[in-house]
C-alpha positions in Angstrom: 0.0 0.0 0.0 1.5 3.3 -1.0 2.0 6.4 1.2 -0.5 8.3 -1.0 -3.1 5.7 -0.2 -2.6 5.9 3.5 -2.8 9.7 3.3 -6.3 9.7 1.8 -7.8 6.8 3.8 -8.2 8.0 7.4 -9.7 5.5 9.9 -13.5 5.6 10.3 -14.5 8.7 12.1 -15.1 8.0 15.8 -13.6 4.5 15.6 -10.0 5.4 15.0 -8.9 4.6 18.6 -10.2 1.0 18.6 -7.2 -1.3 19.5 -6.6 -3.9 16.9 -6.7 -7.6 17.9 -7.9 -6.8 21.4 -8.9 -10.2 22.8 -11.9 -8.8 24.7 -13.3 -7.1 21.7 -12.6 -9.8 19.1 -14.0 -12.5 21.5 -17.1 -10.5 22.0 -17.5 -9.9 18.3 -17.4 -13.7 17.6 -20.2 -14.2 20.1 -22.6 -12.6 17.7 -22.0 -15.6 15.5 -22.8 -17.8 18.5 -26.0 -15.8 19.1 -27.4 -15.4 15.6 -26.4 -18.7 14.0 -29.3 -20.4 15.7 -31.5 -18.7 13.2 -30.0 -20.2 10.0 -29.7 -23.6 11.7 -33.0 -24.0 13.5 -35.2 -21.8 11.3 -33.9 -22.0 7.8 -32.1 -25.3 7.7 -33.6 -27.9 10.1 -36.7 -27.7 12.3 -38.7 -25.0 10.6 -38.6 -26.4 7.0 -39.9 -29.7 8.3 -42.6 -28.0 10.4 -43.5 -25.9 7.3 -44.0 -29.1 5.3 -46.3 -30.5 8.0 -48.3 -27.3 8.0 -48.7 -27.4 4.2 -50.0 -30.9 4.5 -52.5 -29.9 7.2 -53.6 -26.8 5.2 -54.1 -28.7 2.0 -55.3 -32.0 3.5 -52.8 -34.0 1.4 -49.7 -36.0 2.2 -47.3 -33.9 0.1 -45.5 -30.7 1.0 -45.5 -29.8 -2.7 -49.3 -29.4 -2.8 -50.6 -26.0 -3.8 -51.7 -23.7 -1.0 -53.9 -20.6 -1.2 -51.6 -17.6 -0.5 -53.1 -14.2 -1.0 -55.4 -15.6 -3.7 -52.6 -17.4 -5.6 -52.2 -21.2 -5.7 -48.5 -21.9 -5.1 -46.8 -25.2 -4.4 -46.0 -25.3 -0.7 -42.3 -26.0 -1.2 -41.9 -23.3 -3.8 -43.7 -20.8 -1.5 -41.0 -21.2 1.1 -38.3 -20.4 -1.4 -40.3 -17.4 -2.7 -40.6 -16.1 0.8 -36.9 -16.3 1.2 -36.5 -14.4 -2.1 -38.8 -11.7 -0.9 -37.0 -11.3 2.4 -33.6 -10.9 0.8 -35.0 -8.5 -1.8 -36.3 -6.3 1.0 -33.1 -6.2 2.8 -31.1 -5.6 -0.4 -33.3 -2.6 -1.1 -33.0 -1.0 2.4 -29.6 -2.0 3.6 -27.6 0.4 1.4 -29.4 3.4 2.8 -29.2 2.1 6.4 -25.5 1.3 6.3 -24.5 4.5 4.6 -26.5 6.3 7.3 -24.7 4.2 9.9 -21.3 5.3 8.6 -22.4 8.9 8.5 -24.0 8.9 11.9 -21.5 6.6 13.6 -24.2 4.3 14.9 -23.2 0.8 13.7 -24.1 -0.9 17.0 -27.6 0.8 17.1 -28.6 -0.5 13.7 -27.1 -3.9 14.5 -29.3 -4.0 17.6 -32.4 -2.9 15.8 -32.2 -5.7 13.3 -31.1 -8.2 15.9 -34.2 -7.6 18.0 -36.5 -7.6 14.9 -35.2 -11.0 13.9 -35.2 -12.5 17.4 -38.8 -11.2 18.1 -40.0 -12.6 14.8 -38.4 -16.0 15.6 -40.2 -16.0 19.0 -43.5 -15.1 17.2 -43.3 -18.2 15.1 -44.4 -20.0 18.3 -47.9 -19.1 17.1 -47.5 -20.7 13.7 -50.5 -23.0 13.1 -52.6 -23.9 10.1 -54.9 -21.0 11.1 -52.0 -18.5 11.0 -50.3 -19.9 7.9 -50.4 -16.6 5.9 -49.4 -14.4 8.8 -46.6 -16.8 9.8 -45.2 -16.6 6.3 -44.8 -12.9 6.7 -43.3 -13.4 10.2 -40.7 -15.7 8.7 -39.9 -13.0 6.1 -39.5 -10.5 9.0 -37.1 -12.9 10.9 -35.0 -13.3 7.7 -34.8 -9.5 7.2 -33.7 -9.1 10.9 -31.0 -11.8 10.6 -29.7 -10.4 7.3 -29.8 -6.8 8.3 -27.8 -7.3 11.5 -25.1 -9.3 9.7 -24.3 -6.2 7.6 -23.2 -4.2 10.6 -21.6 -7.2 12.3 -19.4 -7.9 9.3 -18.4 -4.2 9.0 -16.7 -4.4 12.4 -14.1 -6.9 11.1 -11.6 -4.5 9.5 -12.0 -2.1 12.5 -11.1 -4.6 15.3 -8.6 -6.9 13.6 -5.3 -6.5 11.8 -5.3 -7.7 8.2 -3.3 -10.8 8.9 -5.9 -11.9 11.4 -9.0 -11.5 9.1 -9.0 -15.1 7.9 -8.5 -16.7 11.4 -11.0 -14.3 13.2 -13.6 -14.8 10.5 -13.2 -18.6 10.7 -13.4 -18.4 14.5 -16.6 -16.5 14.3 -18.2 -19.1 11.9 -16.9 -21.9 14.2 -18.5 -20.2 17.2 -21.7 -20.0 15.3 -21.6 -23.7 14.4 -21.0 -24.7 18.1 -23.6 -22.5 19.6 -26.3 -23.4 17.0 -25.6 -27.1 17.4 -26.0 -26.8 21.2 -29.4 -25.1 20.9 -30.5 -27.6 18.2 -29.7 -30.5 20.5 -31.8 -28.8 23.2 -34.7 -28.3 20.8 -34.4 -31.9 19.6 -34.6 -33.1 23.2 -37.8 -31.2 23.6 -39.3 -32.4 20.3 -38.3 -36.1 20.5 -39.1 -36.4 24.3 -42.3 -34.3 24.1 -44.5 -37.1 25.4 -42.3 -37.7 28.4 -42.7 -34.1 29.6 -46.4 -33.9 28.7 -46.2 -31.7 25.6 -47.7 -32.2 22.2 -45.2 -32.6 19.4 -46.4 -29.5 17.6 -46.2 -27.4 20.7 -42.7 -28.6 21.5 -41.7 -27.7 17.9 -43.1 -24.2 18.2 -41.4 -23.9 21.6 -38.1 -24.4 19.7 -38.8 -21.3 17.7 -39.4 -19.3 20.9 -36.2 -20.6 22.3 -34.3 -19.6 19.2 -35.5 -16.0 19.6 -34.6 -15.9 23.2 -31.1 -17.4 22.6 -30.4 -15.0 19.8 -31.4 -11.8 21.7 -29.9 -13.1 25.0 -26.4 -14.0 23.8 -26.3 -10.9 21.6 -25.9 -8.9 24.8 -22.2 -10.1 24.9 -21.1 -8.4 21.7 -23.4 -5.4 22.4 -21.5 -5.0 25.7 -18.0 -5.5 24.4 -18.0 -3.9 20.9 -16.9 -0.2 20.9 -19.6 2.3 21.7 -21.1 4.2 18.9 -19.4 7.7 18.8 -22.5 9.4 17.3 -22.4 12.1 14.7 -19.1 14.0 14.8 -19.2 17.7 15.4 -19.6 19.6 12.2 -20.7 16.6 10.2 -24.2 17.7 9.7 -25.3 20.0 6.9 -28.6 21.5 5.7 -29.6 18.5 3.7 -29.9 16.4 6.9 -29.4 12.7 7.6 -31.4 11.4 4.7 -29.5 13.0 1.8 -26.2 12.5 3.6 -26.9 8.8 3.8 -27.4 8.6 0.1 -24.4 10.8 -0.5 -22.1 8.5 1.5 -23.4 5.5 -0.5 -22.8 7.4 -3.7 -19.1 8.0 -2.8 -18.5 4.3 -2.3 -20.2 3.6 -5.7 -17.8 6.1 -7.3 -14.9 4.4 -5.6 -15.9 1.0 -7.1 -15.2 2.4 -10.6 -11.5 2.8 -9.6 -11.2 -0.6 -7.9 -11.2 -3.3 -10.6 -10.2 -6.1 -8.3 -13.0 -5.3 -5.9 -15.5 -5.3 -8.8 -14.2 -8.6 -10.1 -14.5 -10.2 -6.7 -18.0 -8.9 -6.1 -19.0 -10.3 -9.5 -17.5 -13.7 -8.7 -19.1 -13.7 -5.2 -22.5 -12.7 -6.7 -22.5 -15.7 -9.0 -21.1 -18.5 -6.9 -23.1 -17.3 -3.9 -26.3 -17.9 -5.8 -25.6 -21.6 -5.7 -24.1 -21.8 -2.2 -26.9 -20.0 -0.4 -29.7 -21.7 -2.4 -28.4 -25.2 -1.5 -28.2 -24.2 2.2 -31.7 -22.9 2.2 -33.3 -25.8 0.3 -31.3 -28.8 1.5 -33.8 -29.8 4.2 -36.9 -29.5 2.1 -35.1 -31.3 -0.7 -34.4 -34.2 1.6 -37.9 -34.2 2.9 -39.8 -34.0 -0.5 -37.4 -35.6 -3.0 -35.7 -38.2 -0.9 -38.5 -38.8 1.5 -36.1 -38.9 4.5 -37.5 -39.2 8.0 -37.3 -36.1 10.1 -34.8 -37.6 12.5 -32.5 -38.4 9.6 -32.7 -34.9 8.3 -31.9 -33.4 11.7 -28.9 -35.7 12.1 -27.8 -34.6 8.6 -28.0 -30.9 9.6 -26.0 -31.7 12.8 -23.4 -33.4 10.6 -23.2 -30.3 8.3 -22.5 -28.1 11.3 -19.8 -30.2 12.8 -18.0 -30.7 9.6 -18.4 -27.0 8.8 -16.2 -26.1 11.8 -13.4 -28.3 10.4 -13.9 -26.9 6.9 -13.7 -23.2 8.0 -10.3 -23.8 9.7 -8.9 -26.1 7.0 -9.6 -23.6 4.2 -8.3 -20.7 6.4 -5.0 -22.6 6.7 -5.1 -23.5 2.9 -5.6 -19.8 2.1 -2.4 -19.0 4.1 -0.5 -21.4 1.9 -1.9 -20.8 -1.6 -3.8 -17.4 -1.2 -7.4 -16.5 -0.8 -8.5 -16.6 -4.4 -7.0 -20.0 -5.1 -8.5 -21.4 -1.9 -11.9 -20.0 -2.9 -11.5 -21.4 -6.5 -11.0 -24.9 -5.1 -14.0 -24.5 -2.9 -16.2 -23.3 -5.9 -15.0 -26.2 -8.0 -16.0 -28.7 -5.2 -19.5 -27.0 -5.2 -19.8 -27.7 -9.0 -19.3 -31.4 -8.2 -21.9 -31.2 -5.5 -24.5 -30.0 -8.0 -23.9 -33.0 -10.2 -23.9 -35.4 -7.3 -27.1 -33.8 -5.9 -29.0 -34.6 -9.1 -28.2 -38.3 -8.7 -28.1 -38.7 -4.9 -30.4 -41.2 -3.3 -31.4 -41.8 0.3 -28.7 -43.7 2.2 -24.9 -43.5 2.4 -24.6 -41.4 -0.7 -26.7 -38.7 0.8 -24.7 -38.6 4.0 -21.5 -38.5 2.0 -22.7 -35.6 0.0 -23.9 -33.8 3.2 -20.4 -34.2 4.6 -18.8 -32.6 1.5 -21.3 -29.8 1.6 -20.5 -29.2 5.3 -16.8 -29.1 4.6 -17.1 -26.4 2.0 -20.1 -24.6 3.4 -18.3 -22.9 6.3 -15.1 -22.5 4.2 -16.6 -20.5 1.4 -18.6 -18.2 3.7 -15.6 -17.5 6.0 -13.1 -17.0 3.2 -15.5 -14.8 1.2 -15.9 -12.4 4.2 -12.2 -12.3 5.0 -11.2 -11.9 1.4 -13.5 -9.0 0.9 -12.1 -7.3 4.1 -8.6 -7.6 2.4 -9.8 -6.1 -0.9 -11.6 -3.0 0.4 -9.4 0.1 0.7 -7.3 0.0 3.8 -8.5 2.2 6.7 -11.5 3.3 4.6 -13.9 5.7 6.5 -16.8 3.8 5.0 -16.6 0.2 6.2 -20.3 -0.2 6.8 -21.1 1.3 3.3 -18.5 -1.1 1.7 -20.0 -4.0 3.5 -23.4 -2.8 2.4 -22.3 -3.5 -1.2 -21.1 -6.9 -0.1 -24.4 -7.6 1.6 -26.5 -6.3 -1.3 -24.5 -8.6 -3.6 -25.1 -11.5 -1.3 -28.8 -10.8 -0.9 -29.5 -10.2 -4.6 -27.7 -13.5 -5.4 -30.0 -15.3 -2.9 -33.1 -13.6 -4.4 -32.1 -14.9 -7.9 -30.8 -18.3 -6.8 -33.9 -19.2 -4.7 -36.3 -17.8 -7.2 -34.7 -19.7 -10.0 -34.7 -22.9 -7.9 -38.4 -22.4 -7.1 -39.5 -21.7 -10.7 -37.6 -24.7 -12.1 -39.0 -27.0 -9.5 -42.5 -25.6 -10.1 -42.2 -26.0 -13.9 -40.5 -29.4 -14.0 -42.0 -30.9 -10.9 -38.6 -32.0 -9.5 -36.1 -30.2 -7.3 -33.3 -32.4 -8.8 -33.5 -30.3 -12.0 -33.2 -27.2 -9.9 -30.1 -28.5 -8.0 -28.4 -29.4 -11.3 -29.1 -26.0 -12.8 -27.2 -24.3 -10.0 -23.9 -25.5 -11.6 -24.2 -22.6 -14.0 -23.7 -20.1 -11.2 -20.6 -21.9 -9.9 -19.0 -22.1 -13.3 -19.4 -18.4 -13.8 -18.2 -17.7 -10.3 -15.1 -19.8 -10.9 -14.3 -18.0 -14.2 -14.5 -14.6 -12.5 -12.3 -15.8 -9.6 -9.7 -17.0 -12.0 -9.4 -13.4 -13.3 -8.0 -12.5 -9.9 -5.3 -15.2 -9.9 -1.8 -13.8 -9.7 -3.0 -10.3 -8.9 -2.5 -8.3 -5.7 -5.9 -8.3 -4.0 -6.1 -4.7 -2.9 -6.0 -2.1 -5.6 -3.4 0.6 -5.4 -4.9 4.1 -5.0 -2.9 6.9 -6.5 -3.0 10.4 -5.0 -3.4 11.9 -8.5 -6.9 10.4 -8.6 -8.7 13.3 -7.0 -12.2 11.8 -7.2 -11.1 8.7 -5.4 -9.1 10.7 -2.9 -12.2 12.8 -2.2 -14.4 9.7 -1.7 -12.0 8.0 0.6 -11.4 11.0 2.7 -15.2 11.3 3.3 -15.2 15.0 2.1 
């Protein structure tokens, strides 16, 4: 990094005195992974999709979760409706997060926005306790609200990474966060399974015990989130003299526009975002539909599906650390390229997989690369954005919007193909296109220095990075 770059990239206003690699702060930061990871495990990946299928069967009076349900006057296959709900949720957060994160950068209130979305998601999870056939439509919207809360809080959580850690620690700290998330979410899942599987012994109906798991998820999320909220640096608020006559609203958009202008001068960052956009369509879609695929296509028992999800989480811990070590030896983009190539093979295997040993073998490979590709993507992006940029939340907003829009497209394509062809196997196979494109874009970064050099002669970029 040149001296000119450092001169025009002051630390984020109000956060410049945060000590790097402070154990108390970094440990507290990882605990938000511990807190919020129960949502993607319990709600999106394991118990909720199975319960959703059971509700579809009760609402339609059939024995198939694919049966059409009446939703706002439209007849939609139950399994496809779940993927469409995910698409809507991520489209909403993609639309609002750019404004919120640029406003957070301008106002210096990262933690406040992180808390707002955290409590929205946790409260929505708890409200799923009331999900019954009579509340099917309302519960669909509550599920969307929970997804918005989870996704929104992650934007601000991720934006803390370059503020609290030195660059050489990005990979390991990111991997540690994901690993904390896997351990915490598995622990709660085991507790929830104990309630559901032993419901008769404690005098509970199975449906009530299942809905109790949703309530516990919300309480766990909000409760353990107090650790990072207590340890992460306090929001400095709006710096003196930062306001102007246009107010917060226009300044929020102005800050976002500055980052957009910067992207024009950062070709490596653009290439990485394009690669991430394409391969993430496949990764996130597989993660969101894996359980319902096993339920409807492979006709697996609920207990087998839950054990598979547990396997994914445990192997995911190993995968995050293994690929973090691999990236140290061969570089981030090469490690990511290998991970994406493995996901291409997963798509082909998913088309042919049957219930039994082949399914568990495939699940193990998914688990190994699932944590790896997420952890490495986050840390790689932290290495590519301009060093000491004053707009970390806005930069991570672009990362988040890229992720959310890729989920919108990926899950929507999956649902449409499944609805048209009548088989989710065709949908799984079609995802290989996204991974092929992602790998091609990643290969354009091979042999290049990740972070673009910023030259002082570029007045527009200097102005954007200085926040003036």
